[in-house]
C-alpha positions in Angstrom: 5.6 18.8 16.7 2.6 17.5 14.5 -0.9 17.0 16.2 -1.5 13.3 17.1 -4.7 11.8 15.6 -5.8 8.7 17.8 -8.6 7.9 20.2 -9.0 9.9 23.4 -6.9 12.7 22.1 -8.1 16.5 21.9 -6.7 17.9 18.7 -9.2 20.9 19.2 -9.5 21.8 22.9 -12.7 20.3 24.2 -13.2 17.9 21.4 -12.1 14.5 22.3 -11.8 12.0 19.6 -13.6 8.6 20.2 -13.4 6.3 17.2 -12.7 6.7 13.3 -15.9 6.6 11.2 -14.0 6.4 7.9 -11.5 7.6 5.5 -11.2 8.9 2.0 -9.0 10.8 -0.5 -9.1 14.0 1.1 -9.1 13.0 4.9 -10.5 10.9 7.7 -13.7 11.2 9.7 -13.8 10.7 13.5 -16.6 10.7 15.9 -15.9 13.2 18.9 -17.4 14.2 22.1 -17.8 18.0 22.1 -18.2 20.3 25.2 -21.4 19.4 27.0 -21.2 15.8 26.1 -22.8 16.4 22.5 -21.3 13.9 19.9 -20.0 15.4 16.7 -18.1 14.6 13.6 -14.7 15.8 13.0 -13.1 15.7 9.5 -9.4 15.9 9.4 -8.0 17.0 6.0 -4.8 15.2 4.9 -1.7 17.4 4.2 0.0 20.3 6.1 -0.9 23.8 5.1 2.6 25.0 6.3 4.3 22.7 3.7 5.8 24.2 0.5 5.1 20.9 -1.5 2.1 21.8 -3.6 1.1 18.1 -3.7 0.7 17.9 -0.1 -1.2 21.0 0.4 -3.4 20.9 -2.5 -6.4 19.0 -1.0 -6.4 21.2 2.2 -6.4 24.3 0.3 -9.1 23.3 -1.8 -11.1 22.2 1.1 -10.4 25.5 2.9 -11.5 27.4 -0.2 -14.7 25.4 -0.3 -15.5 26.0 3.3 -15.2 29.8 2.8 -17.9 29.3 -0.2 -20.5 27.3 1.8 -20.2 28.6 5.4 -23.0 31.1 4.7 -25.4 28.5 3.2 -28.2 27.0 5.8 -30.8 24.6 5.0 -32.3 21.7 7.2 -31.2 19.2 4.6 -27.6 20.3 4.6 -25.2 19.0 7.1 -24.4 21.5 9.5 -20.9 23.1 10.0 -20.1 24.0 13.6 -16.4 25.2 13.2 -13.2 24.6 11.5 -9.7 25.2 12.8 -6.1 24.8 11.6 -4.1 23.1 14.2 -0.3 22.6 13.6 -1.0 22.9 9.7 -3.9 20.4 9.6 -7.4 21.5 8.8 -10.1 20.2 11.0 -13.8 20.8 10.3 -16.5 20.0 13.2 -19.9 19.2 11.9 -23.1 17.5 12.7 -23.0 13.7 13.2 -25.3 11.8 10.9 -26.7 8.2 11.3 -25.6 6.8 8.1 -25.3 7.7 4.4 -27.5 6.5 1.3 -24.9 3.8 0.4 -25.3 2.1 3.9 -29.0 2.1 3.3 -28.6 0.5 -0.1 -26.5 -2.1 1.4 -29.0 -2.8 4.2 -31.7 -3.3 1.4 -29.6 -5.5 -0.4 -28.9 -7.6 2.7 -32.8 -8.0 3.1 -33.2 -9.3 -0.4 -34.1 -6.2 -2.3 -32.6 -5.1 -5.4 -32.1 -1.5 -4.2 -33.8 1.2 -2.1 -37.7 1.0 -2.5 -38.7 3.7 -5.1 -41.0 5.7 -3.0 -38.6 6.0 -0.2 -35.8 6.8 -2.6 -37.8 9.6 -4.3 -38.2 11.4 -0.9 -34.4 11.4 -0.4 -34.1 12.7 -4.1 -36.5 15.4 -3.4 -34.7 16.7 -0.2 -31.3 16.6 -2.0 -32.7 18.5 -5.2 -33.9 21.2 -2.7 -30.4 21.8 -1.5 -28.7 21.5 -4.7 -31.2 24.1 -6.1 -30.5 26.3 -3.4 -26.6 26.2 -4.1 -27.4 26.9 -7.6 -30.0 29.6 -7.6 -29.1 31.7 -4.6 -25.4 31.2 -4.1 -24.3 30.2 -7.6 -22.4 27.1 -6.5 -22.3 23.6 -7.5 -21.4 20.6 -5.4 -19.6 18.4 -8.1 -19.3 15.4 -5.9 -22.9 14.1 -5.6 -22.6 10.3 -4.8 -24.3 7.9 -2.4 -21.4 8.3 0.1 -21.9 12.0 0.4 -25.8 11.9 0.9 -26.1 11.4 4.7 -29.2 10.4 6.7 -30.5 11.7 9.9 -34.0 10.5 11.3 -35.2 9.4 7.7 -34.2 12.8 6.1 -31.0 13.3 3.8 -28.3 15.7 4.7 -25.9 16.8 1.8 -22.5 16.9 2.9 -18.7 16.9 1.9 -18.2 20.2 0.0 -14.7 19.8 -0.8 -15.2 20.1 -4.5 -17.7 23.0 -4.4 -17.1 25.6 -7.1 -18.9 29.0 -7.8 -20.3 29.8 -11.2 -18.7 33.2 -11.6 -16.0 31.9 -13.9 -17.5 29.0 -15.8 -14.0 27.4 -16.5 -12.6 25.3 -13.7 -10.0 22.9 -13.1 -11.2 19.3 -12.5 -9.4 18.1 -9.4 -8.6 14.6 -8.4 -11.5 14.4 -5.9 -14.3 14.3 -8.5 -15.5 10.8 -8.7 -15.6 10.0 -12.6 -18.4 7.5 -12.3 -21.0 10.3 -11.5 -19.1 13.5 -13.2 -21.0 15.2 -15.8 -19.3 15.2 -19.4 -18.5 18.9 -19.4 -16.4 18.6 -16.2 -14.0 16.3 -18.1 -13.3 19.5 -20.3 -12.8 21.7 -17.2 -16.3 23.4 -17.9 -18.4 23.8 -14.9 -22.3 24.4 -15.7 -25.3 24.8 -13.3 -26.5 21.4 -14.6 -23.7 19.4 -13.3 -25.1 18.2 -10.2 -28.6 17.3 -11.9 -26.5 14.7 -14.0 -24.8 13.2 -11.0 -27.9 12.9 -9.1 -29.6 11.1 -12.1 -26.7 8.5 -12.2 -27.3 8.0 -8.2 -30.9 7.5 -8.7 -30.6 4.8 -11.0 -27.7 3.2 -9.1 -29.6 3.1 -5.7 -33.0 2.0 -7.4 -31.6 -0.9 -9.6 -28.0 -1.7 -8.4 -26.6 -0.8 -11.9 -25.0 2.4 -13.0 -25.9 4.0 -16.3 -22.4 4.0 -17.3 -20.2 0.9 -16.5 -16.7 1.7 -17.7 -13.8 0.0 -15.9 -11.2 2.6 -16.5 -10.8 6.3 -16.8 -10.7 6.0 -20.6 -13.9 3.8 -20.9 -15.7 6.2 -18.5 -14.5 9.2 -20.4 -15.8 7.7 -23.7 -19.1 6.7 -22.3 -19.7 9.9 -20.7 -18.9 11.9 -23.7 -20.2 9.9 -26.5 -22.4 6.9 -25.6 -25.9 6.8 -24.5 -26.6 5.8 -20.9 -27.8 2.2 -20.2 -31.4 2.7 -18.9 -32.7 -0.8 -19.5 -32.6 -1.7 -15.6 -34.9 1.3 -14.9 -38.8 1.2 -15.1 -39.8 2.3 -18.6 -41.7 5.2 -17.3 -38.6 6.6 -15.7 -36.4 6.3 -18.8 -37.6 9.7 -20.5 -36.9 11.8 -17.4 -33.6 10.2 -16.9 -32.5 10.3 -20.4 -33.0 14.2 -20.3 -31.2 14.5 -17.1 -28.2 12.5 -18.6 -28.1 14.6 -21.7 -24.6 15.2 -23.3 -25.4 18.9 -23.7 -26.1 20.7 -20.5 -28.8 23.1 -22.0 -30.9 20.0 -22.9 -31.3 18.7 -19.2 -34.0 19.8 -16.9 -34.1 23.7 -15.9 -33.1 22.5 -12.4 -32.9 19.5 -10.1 -36.3 19.8 -8.7 -37.9 19.6 -12.1 -36.2 16.3 -12.8 -37.3 14.7 -9.6 -40.8 15.9 -10.0 -40.9 14.5 -13.4 -40.1 11.2 -12.0 -42.4 11.4 -9.1 -45.4 12.5 -11.1 -45.5 9.5 -13.3 -48.2 7.1 -11.6 -47.1 4.3 -13.6 -43.7 4.1 -11.8 -44.9 4.1 -8.3 -45.3 1.2 -6.0 -42.8 -0.9 -7.4 -42.0 -4.1 -5.5 -39.3 -6.7 -6.1 -39.6 -10.5 -6.1 -37.0 -12.1 -4.3 -36.0 -15.7 -4.0 -35.2 -17.2 -0.7 -34.1 -20.8 -0.9 -36.7 -22.3 -3.3 -39.6 -20.3 -2.2 -40.7 -17.0 -3.7 -41.6 -14.3 -1.2 -43.4 -11.0 -2.4 -41.7 -8.0 -0.6 -44.3 -5.1 -0.7 -42.9 -1.7 -1.4 -42.9 1.2 1.1 -46.2 3.0 0.7 -47.7 1.2 -2.4 -49.2 -1.9 -3.6 -49.0 -1.6 -7.7 -46.1 -3.4 -9.6 -44.1 -2.7 -12.6 -42.8 -5.6 -14.9 -39.5 -3.8 -15.3 -38.4 -4.6 -11.8 -40.0 -7.9 -11.5 -36.5 -9.3 -11.4 -35.3 -12.3 -9.6 -32.5 -11.1 -7.1 -30.7 -14.6 -7.6 -30.2 -13.3 -11.4 -28.5 -10.1 -10.3 -24.8 -9.7 -10.0 -23.9 -10.3 -6.3 -22.3 -7.6 -4.2 -18.6 -8.2 -3.6 -18.4 -7.1 -0.1 -19.8 -4.7 2.4 -18.2 -1.1 1.9 -17.6 -1.5 -1.7 -19.2 0.4 -4.7 -22.5 -1.0 -5.9 -22.1 -3.4 -8.8 -21.9 -2.2 -12.3 -23.0 -4.0 -15.5 -20.4 -6.5 -16.3 -18.7 -6.1 -13.0 -18.9 -8.0 -9.7 -20.2 -11.0 -11.7 -19.5 -14.3 -10.1 -16.0 -15.5 -11.0 -15.9 -17.6 -14.0 -14.6 -21.0 -12.8 -13.0 -22.9 -15.7 -12.8 -26.6 -15.2 -9.3 -28.0 -14.9 -8.1 -30.6 -17.4 -8.1 -34.3 -16.1 -5.2 -35.1 -13.8 -2.3 -37.2 -15.5 0.2 -38.8 -13.1 3.5 -40.6 -13.9 6.4 -42.1 -12.2 8.7 -39.1 -12.8 9.5 -36.1 -10.9 8.5 -33.3 -13.5 5.6 -31.1 -12.4 4.6 -27.7 -13.8 5.9 -25.0 -11.5 5.9 -21.2 -11.1 8.5 -19.6 -8.9 7.5 -16.0 -7.6 10.4 -14.2 -6.1 9.8 -11.2 -3.8 12.5 -8.5 -3.2 16.2 -8.9 -3.2 16.1 -12.4 -1.4 13.6 -13.5 -4.0 15.9 -12.3 -6.9 18.8 -14.2 -5.5 17.0 -17.5 -5.6 15.5 -17.0 -9.1 18.9 -16.2 -10.4 20.5 -19.3 -8.8 17.6 -21.3 -10.0 18.0 -20.2 -13.5 21.7 -20.7 -13.4 21.4 -24.2 -12.1 18.8 -25.1 -14.7 20.7 -23.7 -17.4 23.9 -25.5 -16.4 21.9 -28.9 -16.3 19.5 -28.6 -19.0 20.4 -25.5 -21.2 18.7 -22.1 -21.5 15.2 -21.3 -20.2 13.5 -22.4 -23.4 14.5 -25.9 -22.6 12.3 -26.0 -19.5 9.0 -24.2 -20.6 7.0 -25.9 -17.8 9.2 -24.1 -15.0 8.5 -20.4 -15.0 10.0 -17.7 -13.0 8.6 -14.1 -12.0 10.3 -11.6 -10.1 8.4 -8.8 -8.2 10.2 -5.7 -6.6 9.7 -2.0 -5.8 13.3 -1.2 -5.8 14.4 0.3 -9.1 18.1 -0.6 -8.4 17.2 -4.2 -7.8 15.1 -4.4 -11.0 18.2 -3.4 -13.1 20.3 -5.9 -10.9 17.9 -8.6 -12.2 19.3 -8.3 -15.9 23.0 -8.5 -14.9 24.8 -11.5 -15.7 26.9 -12.8 -12.7 28.3 -16.0 -13.9 31.0 -16.0 -11.7 28.7 -15.9 -8.8 26.5 -18.6 -10.3 23.6 -16.0 -10.7 22.2 -16.0 -14.1 20.3 -12.8 -15.6 16.5 -12.9 -15.8 14.8 -12.2 -19.0 12.6 -9.0 -19.3 9.4 -11.0 -19.3 10.3 -12.5 -16.0 10.5 -9.1 -14.1 7.4 -7.3 -12.9 8.2 -3.7 -11.7 5.9 -2.8 -8.8 7.2 0.7 -8.4 5.7 3.0 -5.8 4.1 6.3 -6.8 3.9 9.8 -5.2 1.7 10.4 -2.3 -0.9 12.2 -4.4 -1.5 9.2 -6.5 -2.7 7.1 -3.5 -4.8 10.1 -2.2 -7.0 10.4 -5.3 -10.3 8.5 -5.2 -10.6 5.6 -7.5 -13.7 4.7 -9.6 -15.7 3.5 -6.6 -15.2 6.9 -4.9 -12.7 5.5 -2.3 -8.9 5.5 -2.2 -6.5 2.6 -2.1 -5.4 3.2 1.4 -9.0 3.4 3.0 -9.6 1.4 6.1 -6.2 -0.2 6.6 -3.4 2.3 5.8 -2.5 5.5 7.8 -2.4 8.2 5.3 0.1 10.3 7.2 2.7 7.7 6.2 2.3 8.6 2.5 4.0 12.0 3.3 7.1 10.1 4.4 7.7 9.0 0.7 10.6 10.7 -0.9 10.4 12.2 -4.3 11.6 9.1 -5.9 9.3 6.7 -3.9 10.8 3.8 -2.0 9.5 1.5 0.7 12.0 2.8 3.2 11.9 -0.6 4.8 8.1 -0.2 6.0 6.2 -3.0 5.2 2.9 -1.2 4.5 4.5 0.3 1.5 5.2 -3.1 0.0 1.7 -4.1 0.4 0.4 -0.8 -0.9 2.6 -1.5 -4.1 0.8 -4.9 -4.6 -2.6 -3.4 -4.1 -1.8 -0.6 -6.6 -0.6 -3.1 -9.3 -2.9 -5.9 -8.5 -4.8 -6.1 -11.7 -1.7 -6.1 -14.0 0.2 -8.4 -11.7 -2.3 -11.0 -11.4 -2.9 -11.0 -15.2 1.0 -11.6 -15.4 0.7 -14.4 -12.9 -2.3 -16.1 -14.7 -0.4 -15.7 -18.0 2.7 -17.5 -16.4 0.5 -20.3 -14.9 -1.2 -20.9 -18.2 2.2 -21.1 -20.0 3.5 -23.6 -17.5 0.2 -25.8 -17.6 0.1 -25.9 -21.6 0.1 -29.3 -22.9 3.0 -28.6 -25.2 5.1 -27.2 -22.5 5.0 -30.3 -20.2 5.8 -32.5 -23.6 8.6 -30.2 -24.6 10.1 -30.3 -21.1 9.9 -33.9 -21.0 11.6 -34.4 -24.4 14.3 -31.9 -23.8 15.3 -33.0 -20.2 14.6 -36.6 -20.3 12.4 -36.3 -17.1 9.4 -38.1 -16.6 6.1 -36.5 -15.6 4.8 -36.9 -11.9 1.6 -34.9 -12.4 0.2 -31.9 -14.6 -1.1 -30.3 -11.5 0.6 -26.9 -10.9 2.8 -26.1 -8.0 3.5 -22.4 -7.1 6.6 -21.4 -5.0 6.8 -17.9 -3.3 10.2 -16.9 -1.9 11.6 -13.8 -0.4 13.0 -12.3 2.8 10.6 -11.5 5.6 12.9 -8.7 6.8 12.4 -6.7 3.8 9.5 -4.3 2.9 8.6 -6.0 -0.3 8.8 -9.6 0.8 7.5 -9.1 4.1 4.6 -6.9 3.0 3.4 -8.9 -0.2 4.0 -12.4 0.7 0.6 -13.2 2.2 -1.3 -11.3 -0.3 0.5 -12.9 -3.2 -0.2 -16.4 -1.7 -3.9 -15.7 -1.1 -4.4 -14.1 -4.6 -2.6 -16.8 -6.2 -4.7 -19.4 -4.4 -7.8 -17.6 -5.5 -6.8 -17.6 -9.2 -5.8 -21.1 -9.0 -9.3 -22.1 -7.9 -11.0 -19.9 -10.6 -8.8 -21.9 -13.1 -10.5 -25.2 -11.7 -7.9 -26.4 -9.3 -9.8 -26.9 -6.0 -6.8 -27.8 -3.8 -3.9 -25.4 -5.0 -0.5 -26.3 -3.9 1.5 -23.1 -2.9 4.8 -23.6 -1.1 6.5 -20.7 1.0 10.4 -20.3 1.2 11.2 -17.5 3.2 14.6 -16.2 4.7 14.7 -14.8 7.9 17.5 -12.8 9.6 19.3 -13.8 12.6 17.4 -13.1 15.8 20.1 -11.1 17.6 19.8 -7.4 18.1 23.7 -7.1 17.7 23.6 -8.6 14.2 20.2 -7.3 12.8 18.9 -3.8 12.9 15.8 -3.4 14.9 13.4 -2.6 11.9 14.4 -5.7 10.2 13.7 -7.7 13.3 10.2 -5.9 13.8 9.4 -6.6 10.1 10.3 -10.2 10.6 8.4 -10.6 13.9 5.2 -8.9 12.2 5.4 -11.2 9.2 5.7 -14.4 11.2 2.7 -13.1 13.5 0.6 -12.6 10.4 1.7 -16.0 8.9 1.0 -17.9 12.2 -2.6 -16.2 12.4 -3.8 -16.8 9.1 -2.5 -20.6 9.3 -4.9 -21.1 12.1 -7.9 -23.4 11.0 -10.5 -20.9 12.6 -9.2 -17.8 10.7 -10.7 -16.3 7.4 -8.7 -14.1 5.2 -10.8 -11.4 3.4 -9.5 -8.8 1.1 -11.0 -6.6 -1.6 -8.0 -5.9 -4.1 -9.8 -4.5 -7.1 -13.2 -3.6 -8.0 -13.4 -5.8 -11.0 -13.3 -9.6 -9.8 -10.8 -8.6 -7.0 -12.6 -10.0 -3.9 -10.7 -12.7 -2.2 -12.2 -14.7 0.8 -10.2 -18.0 1.9 -10.6 -20.0 4.8 -7.5 -22.2 4.0 -3.9 -21.4 5.2 -2.0 -19.2 2.8 0.6 -22.0 2.2 0.4 -25.8 1.9 4.0 -26.0 3.2 6.2 -23.3 4.5 9.9 -23.4 5.1 12.0 -20.6 7.2 15.5 -20.5 5.9 18.3 -18.9 8.2 20.2 -16.3 6.6 22.0 -12.7 7.3 20.2 -9.6 7.4 17.5 -9.7 4.9 19.6 -11.5 2.3 20.5 -14.9 1.3 23.6 -16.4 2.7 26.2 -16.9 0.1 27.4 -20.3 -0.4 31.0 -21.1 0.2 33.0 -20.7 -2.8 30.2 -19.0 -4.8 32.4 -15.9 -5.3 29.5 -13.5 -3.6 31.3 -11.6 -0.9 29.3 -11.9 2.4 27.6 -8.8 3.8 29.6 -6.4 5.9 29.9 -7.4 9.5 27.9 -5.5 12.0 29.6 -6.6 15.3 32.5 -4.7 16.6 35.9 -6.0 15.6 36.7 -6.6 19.2 34.0 -9.3 19.5 34.8 -12.8 18.6 33.0 -14.4 15.8 30.1 -16.6 16.9 31.0 -20.2 17.4 30.2 -23.1 19.8 28.9 -21.6 22.9 30.9 -22.7 26.0 29.1 -23.9 28.9 29.3 -21.0 31.6 28.8 -21.6 35.3 27.2 -18.2 35.8 23.8 -16.8 34.8 23.1 -17.2 30.9 21.8 -14.2 28.9 18.7 -14.4 27.2 18.4 -14.8 23.4 19.0 -11.5 21.7 20.7 -9.8 24.6 23.3 -7.5 24.2 25.4 -8.9 27.0 29.0 -9.8 25.8 30.8 -12.4 28.1 34.2 -11.5 28.7 35.5 -14.9 27.5 34.6 -13.8 24.0 37.3 -11.2 24.3 40.1 -13.3 25.6 41.3 -14.5 22.0 41.3 -10.9 20.8 44.5 -8.8 20.5 44.2 -5.7 22.6 46.1 -2.6 22.0 47.3 -0.4 24.8 46.9 3.2 24.1 49.7 5.6 24.1 50.5 7.2 27.6 50.1 10.9 27.8 53.4 12.8 28.2 54.4 13.6 31.8 54.0 17.4 32.8 57.7 17.8 33.7 60.3 19.1 31.4 62.8 16.3 31.8 63.2 13.7 29.3 61.0 10.8 30.5 61.9 7.2 30.0 60.4 5.6 27.2 57.3 3.3 28.0 57.6 -0.5 27.9 55.7 -0.9 25.0 57.9 1.4 22.9 60.9 -0.8 24.2 59.3 -4.0 23.2 58.4 -2.8 19.6 62.0 -1.5 19.1 63.5 -4.7 20.3 61.0 -6.5 18.0 61.9 -4.4 15.1 65.7 -4.5 15.7 66.6 -6.0 12.3 68.0 -3.6 9.9 70.8 -1.0 9.9 70.6 2.0 12.3 69.1 5.1 10.9 69.5 8.6 12.0 66.0 9.2 13.2 65.3 5.6 14.3 62.7 3.4 13.0 60.5 3.5 16.3 59.8 7.1 16.7 56.1 6.6 16.0 54.4 4.0 17.9 52.6 1.2 16.0 49.1 2.2 17.1 49.2 5.7 15.9 47.9 7.0 12.5 50.2 8.3 9.8 49.0 11.7 9.0 49.0 12.9 5.4 51.4 15.8 4.4 48.6 18.2 4.1 47.2 17.2 7.7 50.8 17.8 9.1 51.2 21.3 7.4 47.9 22.3 8.9 48.8 21.0 12.5 52.3 23.0 12.2 50.5 26.1 11.2 48.1 26.0 14.2 51.0 25.3 16.6 52.8 28.4 15.0 49.9 30.5 15.6 49.4 29.4 19.3 53.0 30.2 20.0 52.8 33.6 18.6 49.5 34.5 20.2 50.0 32.9 23.6 46.9 30.9 23.2 46.6 27.3 23.8 49.4 24.8 25.1 52.8 25.4 24.0 54.8 22.3 23.7 58.6 22.8 23.6 60.9 20.3 21.9 62.1 19.0 25.0 58.8 18.0 26.3 58.0 15.8 23.1 58.9 12.3 23.0 62.4 11.8 21.9 63.5 9.5 19.3 64.7 6.4 20.9 67.6 6.4 18.6 68.7 3.5 16.4 67.4 0.1 17.4 
């Protein structure tokens, strides 16, 4: 039995978990109460060390090796390690509890109108961190390799270096770059698998500029861009004070030997420059300018005399600091003037989620094709199918014309396939994982080798987040294609329909009982609503069409009922006028904050279990019946005089069994050796089958309700009977004790 990780539980005896402080690619951190009432932090690493799957134990083994390297290092600016234990295969590390980290301090400064941490204060933090990193390098030949704002903690206005999961020694200079290294801060040589004593200096220089100015020296939006910039392009030092640029340029040199001899030398080079001290920032509050003096100085520098109103705004609390070209206010393109008419034609995009959504799109394409011709005849009506199931993605291309289902074109299908657990545990470019803050990482280990949702809604939402950028690019392309002027004109000319408006309407359809439809539908609605507002449509029209299974526990499995209940609860919650939806899907213009309800109108359609009900005569076979064959099909409910069962009850009234045919089991043979009288059922059967000539064996030697055995089964039974008679084991039935043939009927 695996250890439980939840509040008020003691995974380590004497250490009671209180609340979770955060989570990342390697594990999660909890605040706990240690023996004596002292508060500590417990880091619980993902993965079971007992597992044979290398992907599941890689992070835990790496953290364990790093702990063995750093456990002998002691320094006042190093976050103290108290103990580590392996409990049921889970690695747990007890450490000192800090107040916050430098990234939290940066956010606090931005909230107060500053562009970053004041320079003098930041130099104090850099000096203390440099002292620890030089101790690692000079005395223990270690490199931290994961220096970033989230790993530099604060305790009583002093820095504590923490998170040693990536620590490597310098005995062998070649090392494998693991998924835990944050590419934004990584030195160029680490991308080639080379570890040098100057790697941490490079990372700390990136952190310094980021916390001082809010802009990183390398602003790549993908792994390939970051790799090219770190390896080949010079850093962007324009936001920094001119006096700091030479020291930063040397610390960020591409060749390790061209950097400063150690980290402390780099920090001293910046701090010793008097022209760079005492920087203050001018902020704009409403229409008045307020001068904010620095911490410990009064001089100013022109390079940082910047209006905060002109800086890229932060997307959300808890996200990575902005980069050049990112987190810029979304570009809102003005929508074209509205053109109305007396007709019924309106540009529309229909988004189908999961199996139920696929059936809606296939039926829509078939009906449109039957009335107007192929899809090219109606370019103003677009279809997009999204699913995580590989089998259903292949099913979308099948032609099922007899069932009135048309195949979808390849450009109308978007595969949102799940990945292995290791993919979601890797930190992204902001140093955080995709599951941080909302997803239980232990669920990732339930993913099979060929990942599927397993009917879990969280996996459906995880697939949406993983494919958000590509998916929304596809959605915007479909919207632009439907809204194009020539698309509306061609649709009018080819169908004879008249225009109602040129404003778009988006339909989102699917089954709420499934993992894909139930897990994605709200996020898809809000993401599309946000994208339409960026395109200039202030009041987007989004219609929800959702299939729900019967609310009957005898017809619908409990998991599907639970999925539907959870989806409807979320839909009801976010449809309230006092609820605000907030999500951060992507670090590049992926922040969504909406006060409106997800759907303009929403329709719930009854159907069988997580699928659409087939129309009569459509040729689609209905889903297999889940009720026992002895229970009558549901029909008009008769008014009963007794107590009425609650909806969803498993109570079956006996009146439902009255119209069913019952079968009397064959009576057991009497124990006596005399020939018994044949039962009444056999006589009635014989009389009912009296037609036909008499036979030697008789036509009723085998009752109707017994199964006919295959020859192979009969031979096996005869061999067992012979063995029992020869050995004296088991019952020995003589021929006289068996049921005799009733003779010819």
